[in-house]
C-alpha positions in Angstrom: 0.2 0.0 0.0 1.2 3.6 -1.1 1.4 6.2 2.2 -1.6 7.7 3.3 -2.2 11.6 1.6 -3.2 14.4 3.6 -5.8 16.7 2.6 -8.4 18.9 3.8 -11.4 16.9 5.4 -14.7 16.6 3.7 -18.0 18.6 5.2 -19.2 16.0 6.8 -16.7 14.8 8.7 -17.4 15.3 12.7 -13.9 14.6 13.2 -11.5 15.8 10.2 -8.4 13.3 10.5 -11.0 10.4 10.3 -9.2 8.4 12.7 -11.5 5.9 14.5 -9.5 3.9 16.4 -10.4 3.1 20.1 -9.0 5.6 23.3 -7.4 2.4 24.7 -5.4 1.3 21.0 -1.9 1.5 22.0 -2.6 0.4 25.3 -4.3 -3.1 23.7 -1.2 -3.8 21.0 1.4 -3.1 23.6 0.1 -5.8 25.8 -1.4 -8.3 23.1 2.0 -8.5 22.1 3.2 -9.1 25.5 1.5 -11.7 26.1 2.2 -13.1 22.4 5.9 -13.0 23.6 4.9 -14.6 27.3 2.7 -17.5 25.5 6.1 -17.9 22.6 8.5 -18.3 25.9 6.1 -21.0 27.2 5.4 -22.5 23.9 9.5 -23.2 23.6 10.0 -24.3 27.3 6.8 -27.0 26.8 8.3 -28.2 23.3 12.1 -28.2 24.4 11.1 -29.9 27.4 8.9 -32.5 25.8 12.0 -33.0 23.9 14.6 -33.5 26.4 12.7 -35.7 28.7 10.6 -37.6 26.5 6.9 -36.2 27.5 4.2 -37.0 25.0 1.8 -34.7 27.3 4.7 -31.4 27.4 4.7 -31.2 23.5 1.1 -31.4 23.6 0.8 -28.6 25.9 3.1 -26.7 23.7 1.7 -27.7 20.5 -1.7 -26.5 22.4 0.3 -22.4 23.4 1.0 -22.3 19.6 -3.1 -21.9 18.9 -2.3 -19.1 21.5 0.6 -17.6 19.9 -1.4 -17.8 16.4 -4.2 -15.8 18.3 -1.7 -13.5 19.8 -0.4 -12.4 16.6 -3.2 -11.7 14.9 -5.1 -9.9 17.5 -1.5 -7.6 17.4 -1.2 -7.6 13.7 -4.3 -6.2 13.6 -3.8 -3.4 15.8 -0.4 -2.4 13.7 -2.4 -2.5 10.5 -4.8 -0.3 12.1 -2.6 2.2 13.2 -0.2 2.1 10.0 -3.4 2.9 7.8 -5.2 4.9 10.0 -5.1 8.1 7.7 -5.0 6.3 4.2 -7.7 7.7 2.2 -8.4 4.5 0.6 -10.0 4.0 4.1 -14.1 5.2 3.6 -14.3 5.3 6.9 -10.6 4.9 8.5 -9.4 1.4 9.9 -11.3 1.1 13.0 -13.0 -2.1 11.6 -9.7 -4.2 11.2 -9.9 -5.2 14.8 -13.6 -6.8 14.0 -12.0 -8.7 11.6 -9.2 -10.1 13.4 -12.1 -10.5 16.7 -14.4 -12.4 14.4 -11.9 -14.4 13.2 -10.4 -15.6 16.2 -13.5 -16.3 17.6 -14.6 -18.6 14.6 -10.4 -20.7 15.8 -12.2 -20.5 19.4 -15.8 -22.3 18.3 -13.8 -25.1 16.3 -11.3 -25.1 19.4 -14.3 -26.2 21.4 -15.8 -28.8 18.9 -12.5 -30.4 18.8 -12.2 -30.4 22.9 -15.9 -31.7 22.9 -15.3 -34.6 20.0 -12.0 -35.9 22.0 -13.9 -35.9 25.5 -16.3 -38.0 24.3 -14.3 -40.4 22.6 -12.6 -40.4 26.2 -15.9 -41.5 28.0 -16.7 -44.1 25.6 -13.0 -45.5 25.2 -11.1 -44.2 28.8 -7.2 -44.1 28.4 -4.5 -44.3 31.2 -4.0 -40.8 32.5 -0.6 -39.8 34.4 -2.1 -37.8 37.0 0.3 -36.2 38.5 2.2 -34.8 35.5 -0.6 -33.9 34.1 -2.2 -32.2 37.2 1.6 -30.1 37.0 0.8 -29.4 33.8 -2.8 -28.5 33.8 -1.2 -26.0 36.6 1.0 -24.1 34.9 -0.9 -23.6 32.2 -3.2 -22.1 34.3 -1.0 -20.0 36.1 0.4 -18.4 32.6 -3.0 -18.1 31.3 -4.0 -16.2 34.2 -1.1 -13.7 33.8 -2.0 -13.0 30.5 -5.6 -12.7 31.3 -4.7 -9.9 33.7 -2.6 -8.1 31.1 -5.1 -8.1 28.4 -8.4 -7.3 30.8 -10.5 -4.9 28.9 -10.6 -1.1 30.3 -14.0 0.9 30.7 -16.4 0.5 27.4 -16.8 3.8 25.9 -20.1 5.8 25.8 -22.8 4.1 23.8 -20.3 1.4 22.5 -21.2 -1.3 25.5 -19.3 -3.9 23.3 -15.6 -2.1 23.2 -12.7 -3.1 21.8 -14.0 -6.4 20.2 -10.2 -7.7 19.2 -9.1 -7.3 22.4 -12.1 -9.4 23.6 -11.9 -12.0 21.3 -7.8 -12.4 22.5 -9.0 -11.8 26.1 -11.7 -14.6 26.3 -9.7 -17.1 24.2 -6.9 -16.9 27.3 -10.1 -16.9 29.6 -11.7 -20.0 28.2 -8.1 -21.9 27.8 -8.1 -21.2 32.0 -11.3 -22.2 32.7 -11.1 -25.7 30.7 -7.3 -25.6 32.9 -9.2 -24.9 36.1 -11.8 -27.6 35.2 -9.2 -30.4 34.3 -7.1 -29.7 37.0 -10.0 -30.7 39.0 -11.2 -33.8 36.8 -7.6 -34.7 37.4 -8.0 -34.4 41.1 -10.8 -36.4 41.0 -9.4 -39.1 39.3 -6.3 -39.3 40.7 -7.7 -39.5 44.4 -11.1 -40.8 43.8 -10.3 -43.3 41.1 -13.3 -41.4 38.9 -11.8 -42.0 35.9 -14.6 -40.4 34.0 -13.9 -36.9 35.7 -11.5 -35.6 33.6 -13.5 -36.5 30.1 -16.5 -34.7 31.9 -14.4 -31.9 32.8 -12.9 -31.3 29.7 -16.7 -31.5 28.0 -18.0 -29.1 30.4 -15.1 -26.7 29.3 -16.0 -27.2 25.7 -19.4 -26.1 26.2 -18.5 -22.8 27.9 -15.8 -22.3 25.5 -18.4 -22.8 22.5 -20.7 -20.3 24.4 -18.1 -17.6 24.7 -17.1 -18.0 21.3 -20.7 -17.8 19.7 -21.7 -15.1 22.1 -18.0 -13.0 20.4 -18.9 -13.9 16.9 -22.7 -12.2 16.7 -20.8 -9.2 18.4 -18.3 -8.9 15.8 -20.6 -10.1 12.9 -23.1 -7.3 14.4 -20.3 -4.1 13.6 -19.0 -6.4 10.1 -22.3 -6.1 9.0 -23.4 -2.5 10.1 -26.3 -3.5 12.7 -27.9 -0.6 14.7 -25.3 -0.5 17.6 -27.3 1.7 20.0 -30.8 1.9 20.1 -30.2 5.1 22.8 -27.7 7.2 20.6 -30.3 6.4 18.0 -32.4 7.9 19.7 -30.7 11.0 21.4 -30.2 12.0 17.6 -33.7 12.2 16.4 -34.1 14.2 20.0 -31.8 16.7 18.7 -32.4 17.1 16.0 -36.5 16.8 15.3 -38.6 19.6 16.5 -42.2 21.2 15.8 -40.7 22.2 11.8 -38.2 19.4 11.0 -38.8 16.0 10.9 -36.9 13.2 10.4 -37.5 11.2 7.6 -34.7 9.0 7.8 -31.6 7.8 10.2 -29.2 5.3 10.2 -26.2 4.6 12.2 -23.2 2.5 12.6 -20.0 1.7 14.2 -16.7 3.0 12.9 -14.3 1.4 15.3 -14.1 1.1 19.6 -16.0 4.2 21.1 -17.0 6.1 17.4 -20.4 5.7 15.0 -21.3 7.4 12.4 -24.6 8.6 11.4 -26.6 9.6 7.9 -29.5 11.8 8.8 -32.4 12.9 6.0 -34.3 15.8 7.6 -37.7 17.4 6.3 -37.9 21.0 6.7 -39.0 24.5 5.5 -36.8 26.3 7.5 -33.8 28.0 5.6 -31.9 26.9 8.5 -28.1 25.7 7.1 -27.1 22.1 7.7 -24.5 23.2 10.1 -26.7 24.3 12.5 -28.3 20.9 12.9 -24.5 19.8 12.6 -24.2 22.1 16.1 -26.8 20.4 17.8 -25.0 17.4 18.1 -22.0 18.5 19.4 -20.9 17.2 22.4 -22.5 13.8 21.8 -20.3 11.0 23.2 -19.4 8.2 20.9 -20.8 10.4 17.5 -17.9 11.4 15.5 -19.0 11.6 11.6 -21.9 12.6 10.8 -23.6 12.9 7.3 -27.2 15.8 7.0 -29.4 15.8 3.7 -31.9 18.8 4.3 -35.3 18.3 2.0 -37.9 20.9 1.8 -41.4 19.8 1.6 -42.4 22.3 -1.2 -40.2 20.8 -3.7 -40.1 17.4 -2.6 
C-alpha cells in the first residue's frame, strides 16, 4: 500500500482526521504483543522440555500454546495495520473495523477449538485411556498460572460511550485465554478426582463441560463482531438521542442510519425534512458534544420541492 495522503477534511466529517481507533488502541496493541511473547516463551519451554524428557504431555501442551501464539499475533497485527493505515484515504470510514475482523476470526477459531475438545472428550468417555495424573496436574497447573497472568494483562478497559461491546479485538484475545484458563481449572478438578477418588470419567467430563463453556464464549463473540461487520445499529439509545436533538416542530427526521466505525466511534446519516432556511451546519451544531458520535452526514429536504 502507498502512504496515506493528507487532504482537507470533507464537510460532513465530525472528526476531521477520520481516525476512528479506540482510545486504548496503543495500550491494547502493546499488551497483546507482550502476551504473544509470554505464550511463545511458554511454547518453547514446553516443546524443549518434551523433547529432553521424552514427554508427549509437554509436547502436546506446547502445541496447544501455539494456538494462543497465533491468536495473539493476529490480534496484535490487526492493531498495527489499523494504526499504520489510519489516515489512508482509500478506507472510506477509516481502519477502526480491522480489529473486528481479527476478533471475528479468533472467535471462529475458538469455536472450532470447542468442537475439537468436545469430540475428544466424548471419545475418552466412551473409550477411557490411562492418564498420568501427577504429571498432567502439574502441567495443567503451570498452564493455568500462565493463562491467568495473560488474562490480567489483556483485561479490557471500561467501555466507551454508547458502545457496550468496546474493543472486540481485545475481547477476542481476552476470551481466548480466559476460556483456556477455565478449561485448565476444570481439568485440574477432573484430574484430581481421577487421581484421588478413582473417577476416571471425571477428566473427560470436565473437558466436555469446558468445551461447552468455550463454545458459548465463541458464539457470543461471533454474533457481536458479526453485527459490527454487517453494520447493524449498535445503539438504540444513541439513535434516539440524535433523533431527539434534530427533530422539532418544524423539522422531521425522514431517515436515520447509525453504524459503528471503531471502538467508541459511530457514524450517522440523517435525512431531515424542513421548510425553514436553517443551514445544515446548524443541525450539526445540535449534535456537538454527543459522546460516541464521530462522523455525521445531514441532508435537508424542503417539503415544497419534494
